N, C-alpha and C positions, 0 to 999 in steps of 0.2 A: 908870690907866684902861688899856685896853683899846686899843692904838693901828693894830694888825693884824693879823689871823690869816692863817698862810701854810698850808699843807696841813699841816705835819709841829709848827709850830709862832707861838706864839702869843706877842705884843710886845705890852706894859708901858709905859706911862710911868709911874715909880714919881717922878719932879721931880728936881730938882735936879741937868740935865746923864743921868741915870742911865736907863738902861732895863730890865724883868726878862722875864729868853727863858724863858717856860716850852716844856718838850716832851712834846709831847701822843706817843701811844701810836700814831699815825695815817701808814700809809705811805701814799709818793704812788708812782707813775708814770706815764710818757708826759702827765704831766700832769692824769693823774687821783688824784683819794683813793679810794683803794680802801675798801672795808667793810667793813674786816675789822681788829679790831683788835688789834698784835704786844705781846703783853705783856711791862712794859719797855724798850721802843725807846726813851720818851722819858728815860729813868733813863740807860741804856747813848749817846746820844747825848749826854746831859748831862753824863755823865763822863771821854767820851773827849774832845769840844772841850776841856771845863775841862781836860784833860789839860795838850792841845796847847800849848794858850794858857800853861802855864804854864814848859810848856819851853820857847816863843818867846820870853819874860822870859826867860829865864835865858839867853838867847846873843843878849839884843841888839836881837832882833825888833818893834818897837811891834805893840801890840794893841786892840783897847777893854776886852779881858773887865778880868772886877775879880775876881770871887766865884765860886764856886759857892757860893749861901747856902739851898740843897737838893736833895731826888736827883736832880730833875728842874729844876731852877729855876739859870739864876746870872743876875747883875748884870754890864752889859757899858755903858763912857762911850757915852753918845747923843748919835750924829753926825745930820744935814739931810736935805733927799730934796731938790733942788733944780730948778728949771728950768734949761735950759741955760742961757739970760743971764746966772743967776747959777753957773758955773762957774770963777770967777777971785778966787774968794775961796777959807775956809781954815770945814773942820767940817761934808765935807758925803761923802754918799755918792757913790762914782762908780756911774756907772748898767752897769755891766761884770762877765760875770763871766770869768777866769783858769784855761784846763783846759793842761794839763799834761801830755801823753802822752811816758813810756817807751816801753810796746812798743803793736804795734798790736792795738786792742779796739776796741768799741763804736760809733760814728760813723762817728772814723775809718776804721776799717774800709772802711766800706760805702759809706764816699768814694775809699778809695784798695784795691778789690778787685786794680784791676788791675796792684798796683806792686807788692803786702808780699801775703802770707803770714799771717794768721792767726794772734797769739802772737809774730809776729817781732818781735823785740827796736829799734828804733832804735836806727843809729848813734849819734844825735841826738836831744835831745831836741827835741819840738814846742809849742811854745806859741800854746795858740789862743784869740781875744777871741769871744766873744757878749755878743748885747747881756742889762739887764737891764731890768725892767719895762716887756719889751712884754708883749703878748699870750700870745706863744714865743718864745721862745731864738732870734738869729738868729748867725748865724757870719758873722765879719766881718772883713774885715784892720785895717791898723793903723793908716790911712791912716783909716776911719771911726770908730774905736775914740779916735783924737785929739780926733775929731771932738763925739762925742758924750759923751765921759770931760769934756771941759775940759782935758785932759793932756797936756806936750809928747812931744817922742819923749826926753827925760831922763828925764822921769816913768815912758815905759813900761819905758826898758833898766832903772830904777830894779825895776820891781816887777816884771820876770822873775827880774833878782836876785837877792830877795827869796823871790820861788816859790821858786825851784833851789833855795837854803839851807834851808828848809821844808822836802821833796819833802826833801832828802839827810836832813835830821836824821832825817826820817820814817823813809826805806829804808833807814836804818844801823838801827832801833829796833824792826822789824819781822822785821827781816830773821834775828838771832837770834832767833827764835820760828817762823821756816818761813814764811815768806811774802814774796812780790813788791810792792808798791807799783804798781803798771801805772799809773792815771793818778789828776788829780784838780782838785777846782777850788777858786780860790779867791776872794774881794771885799775891793775897798780903797777908804779913805776920804781925805779928806784931815785931818788936824786943824788949831786956828788960827791954824799955822804955816806948815801944806802940808807936814808930812812925812804919807807915806806910813802908812796904821796898816790893820793886819789887821783884819776884819771879820764878822759870820758866826759859817757852823762853818765848818770842815774836817776832813780826817782820817780822817772815818765813815767808816764803812756806807752810807753814805744821797747824801757829796760824792764819796767817794773808790771804784778799784776794789784789789780784792786779791785774789791768787790766790795757791795753795798750793805751794809750791818742788819739794816732789817727782814731785805730778803734775805738774807742771809740765815739772821733767827727761826724765817718760813722756810726755812726747805730749797729756798731756789739759788741760783752762784748766777746775780747778775752782772756781767764782764763789765768793765769799766776800764778798760785798756787797747793795749792794740788787740787781744785777744781776743775780742767785740768782729774785730776781721780777720782773723784766722775763723774765725767759725762760721761765721758767710759764705768761704770757701770750704772750710765742710761740708755745709749742707748744701753745697750747690756739686756737692761731687769730685769738686776740680783739685781737691785735697789724692783725694783717692788715686784719682788718677797721676798724679804725680809721680808718689810713692810707689807705684806699678812702674814706671818707666821709671825707675831711681834702680829699682832693683832687679829692672831683667837688663838693666846698661841701654837702655834701647834713650831716644831723643825727647824731652822736654817737654811735655805740651805747653806754649806762650798762657800767661795767667791773664784773664780775660780785665777790661775794665771794670769799674763799678759802679752797681747802674747811679744815676745818679741822686737820690732821694735818699741814696746806702752811703752817697760822700760827705751830704749835707747832715745827715747824722752823725759821722765820723765824726764832723771838721766841729758840729754841737758840744758830743761829747769831750773832745781832746780842751773845747774853752772851758766849759764846766767842770773840766774838773782841772784846768788850770785854779782856777777860784776856790775849789775843796783843799787841792794839795798845798798852795801855799797861800790863804785866810785874804787873797790881794784881789780887786776888779781886775779881768783881766782886759789888759790897752790894745789888743791888735789888735 
């Protein structure tokens, strides 16, 4: 039974406390689904996500992953979405996204232009929290994160520790293939014993940002993630139109489709990243 249809992923309840994730070939930016399919994207995201979940298991990090049962499908444990008053128990999704940043890029750069140069490596990782299940993700401080998520200071610190452990694993893996892991997001749940569990997906070109090491050393930033798509819409002027409409409370302009050549480039980028992130030949 279909219980949730996201921008790029469908969630089906298959009973027995399990869900099936179906990864589509949709791609979204700025909370908009682009009216162009990206060939092989669903298969690539499913394969990369499965790879990282298996690595987590080997490293003693709990996740909701059970198995990949198809090229673009995986089976995971089910966690509930609960109201704030119920967040003193287990088996629920924590309504937060956790973003760990290692280089200055994206919205972090936009908020801190006066302090940093774009692309600068941060002396220490910066971990930020945003809302989940609101109309638009909203950056919040740790105090509000604890209130919204029903989590303690100890939980916050454990979440940070898990995020850094996972990202250390990702960074070591991708550096061997000439990539820099710039930043990425994670989501968590509590199981019945209130153990923290990594859920949803991570370490893919949709959730994380990767740069080419060689280009970075030459002072260039080659976007090897969904950021490539965001850049296209910024270069065409669409993003500025969208921001203006949102700021003024006006009707938002429809996002135009991608040209065929750009869509093909993005498909090839995702396939290439699959092979660089997993050290495996893409069978999509």
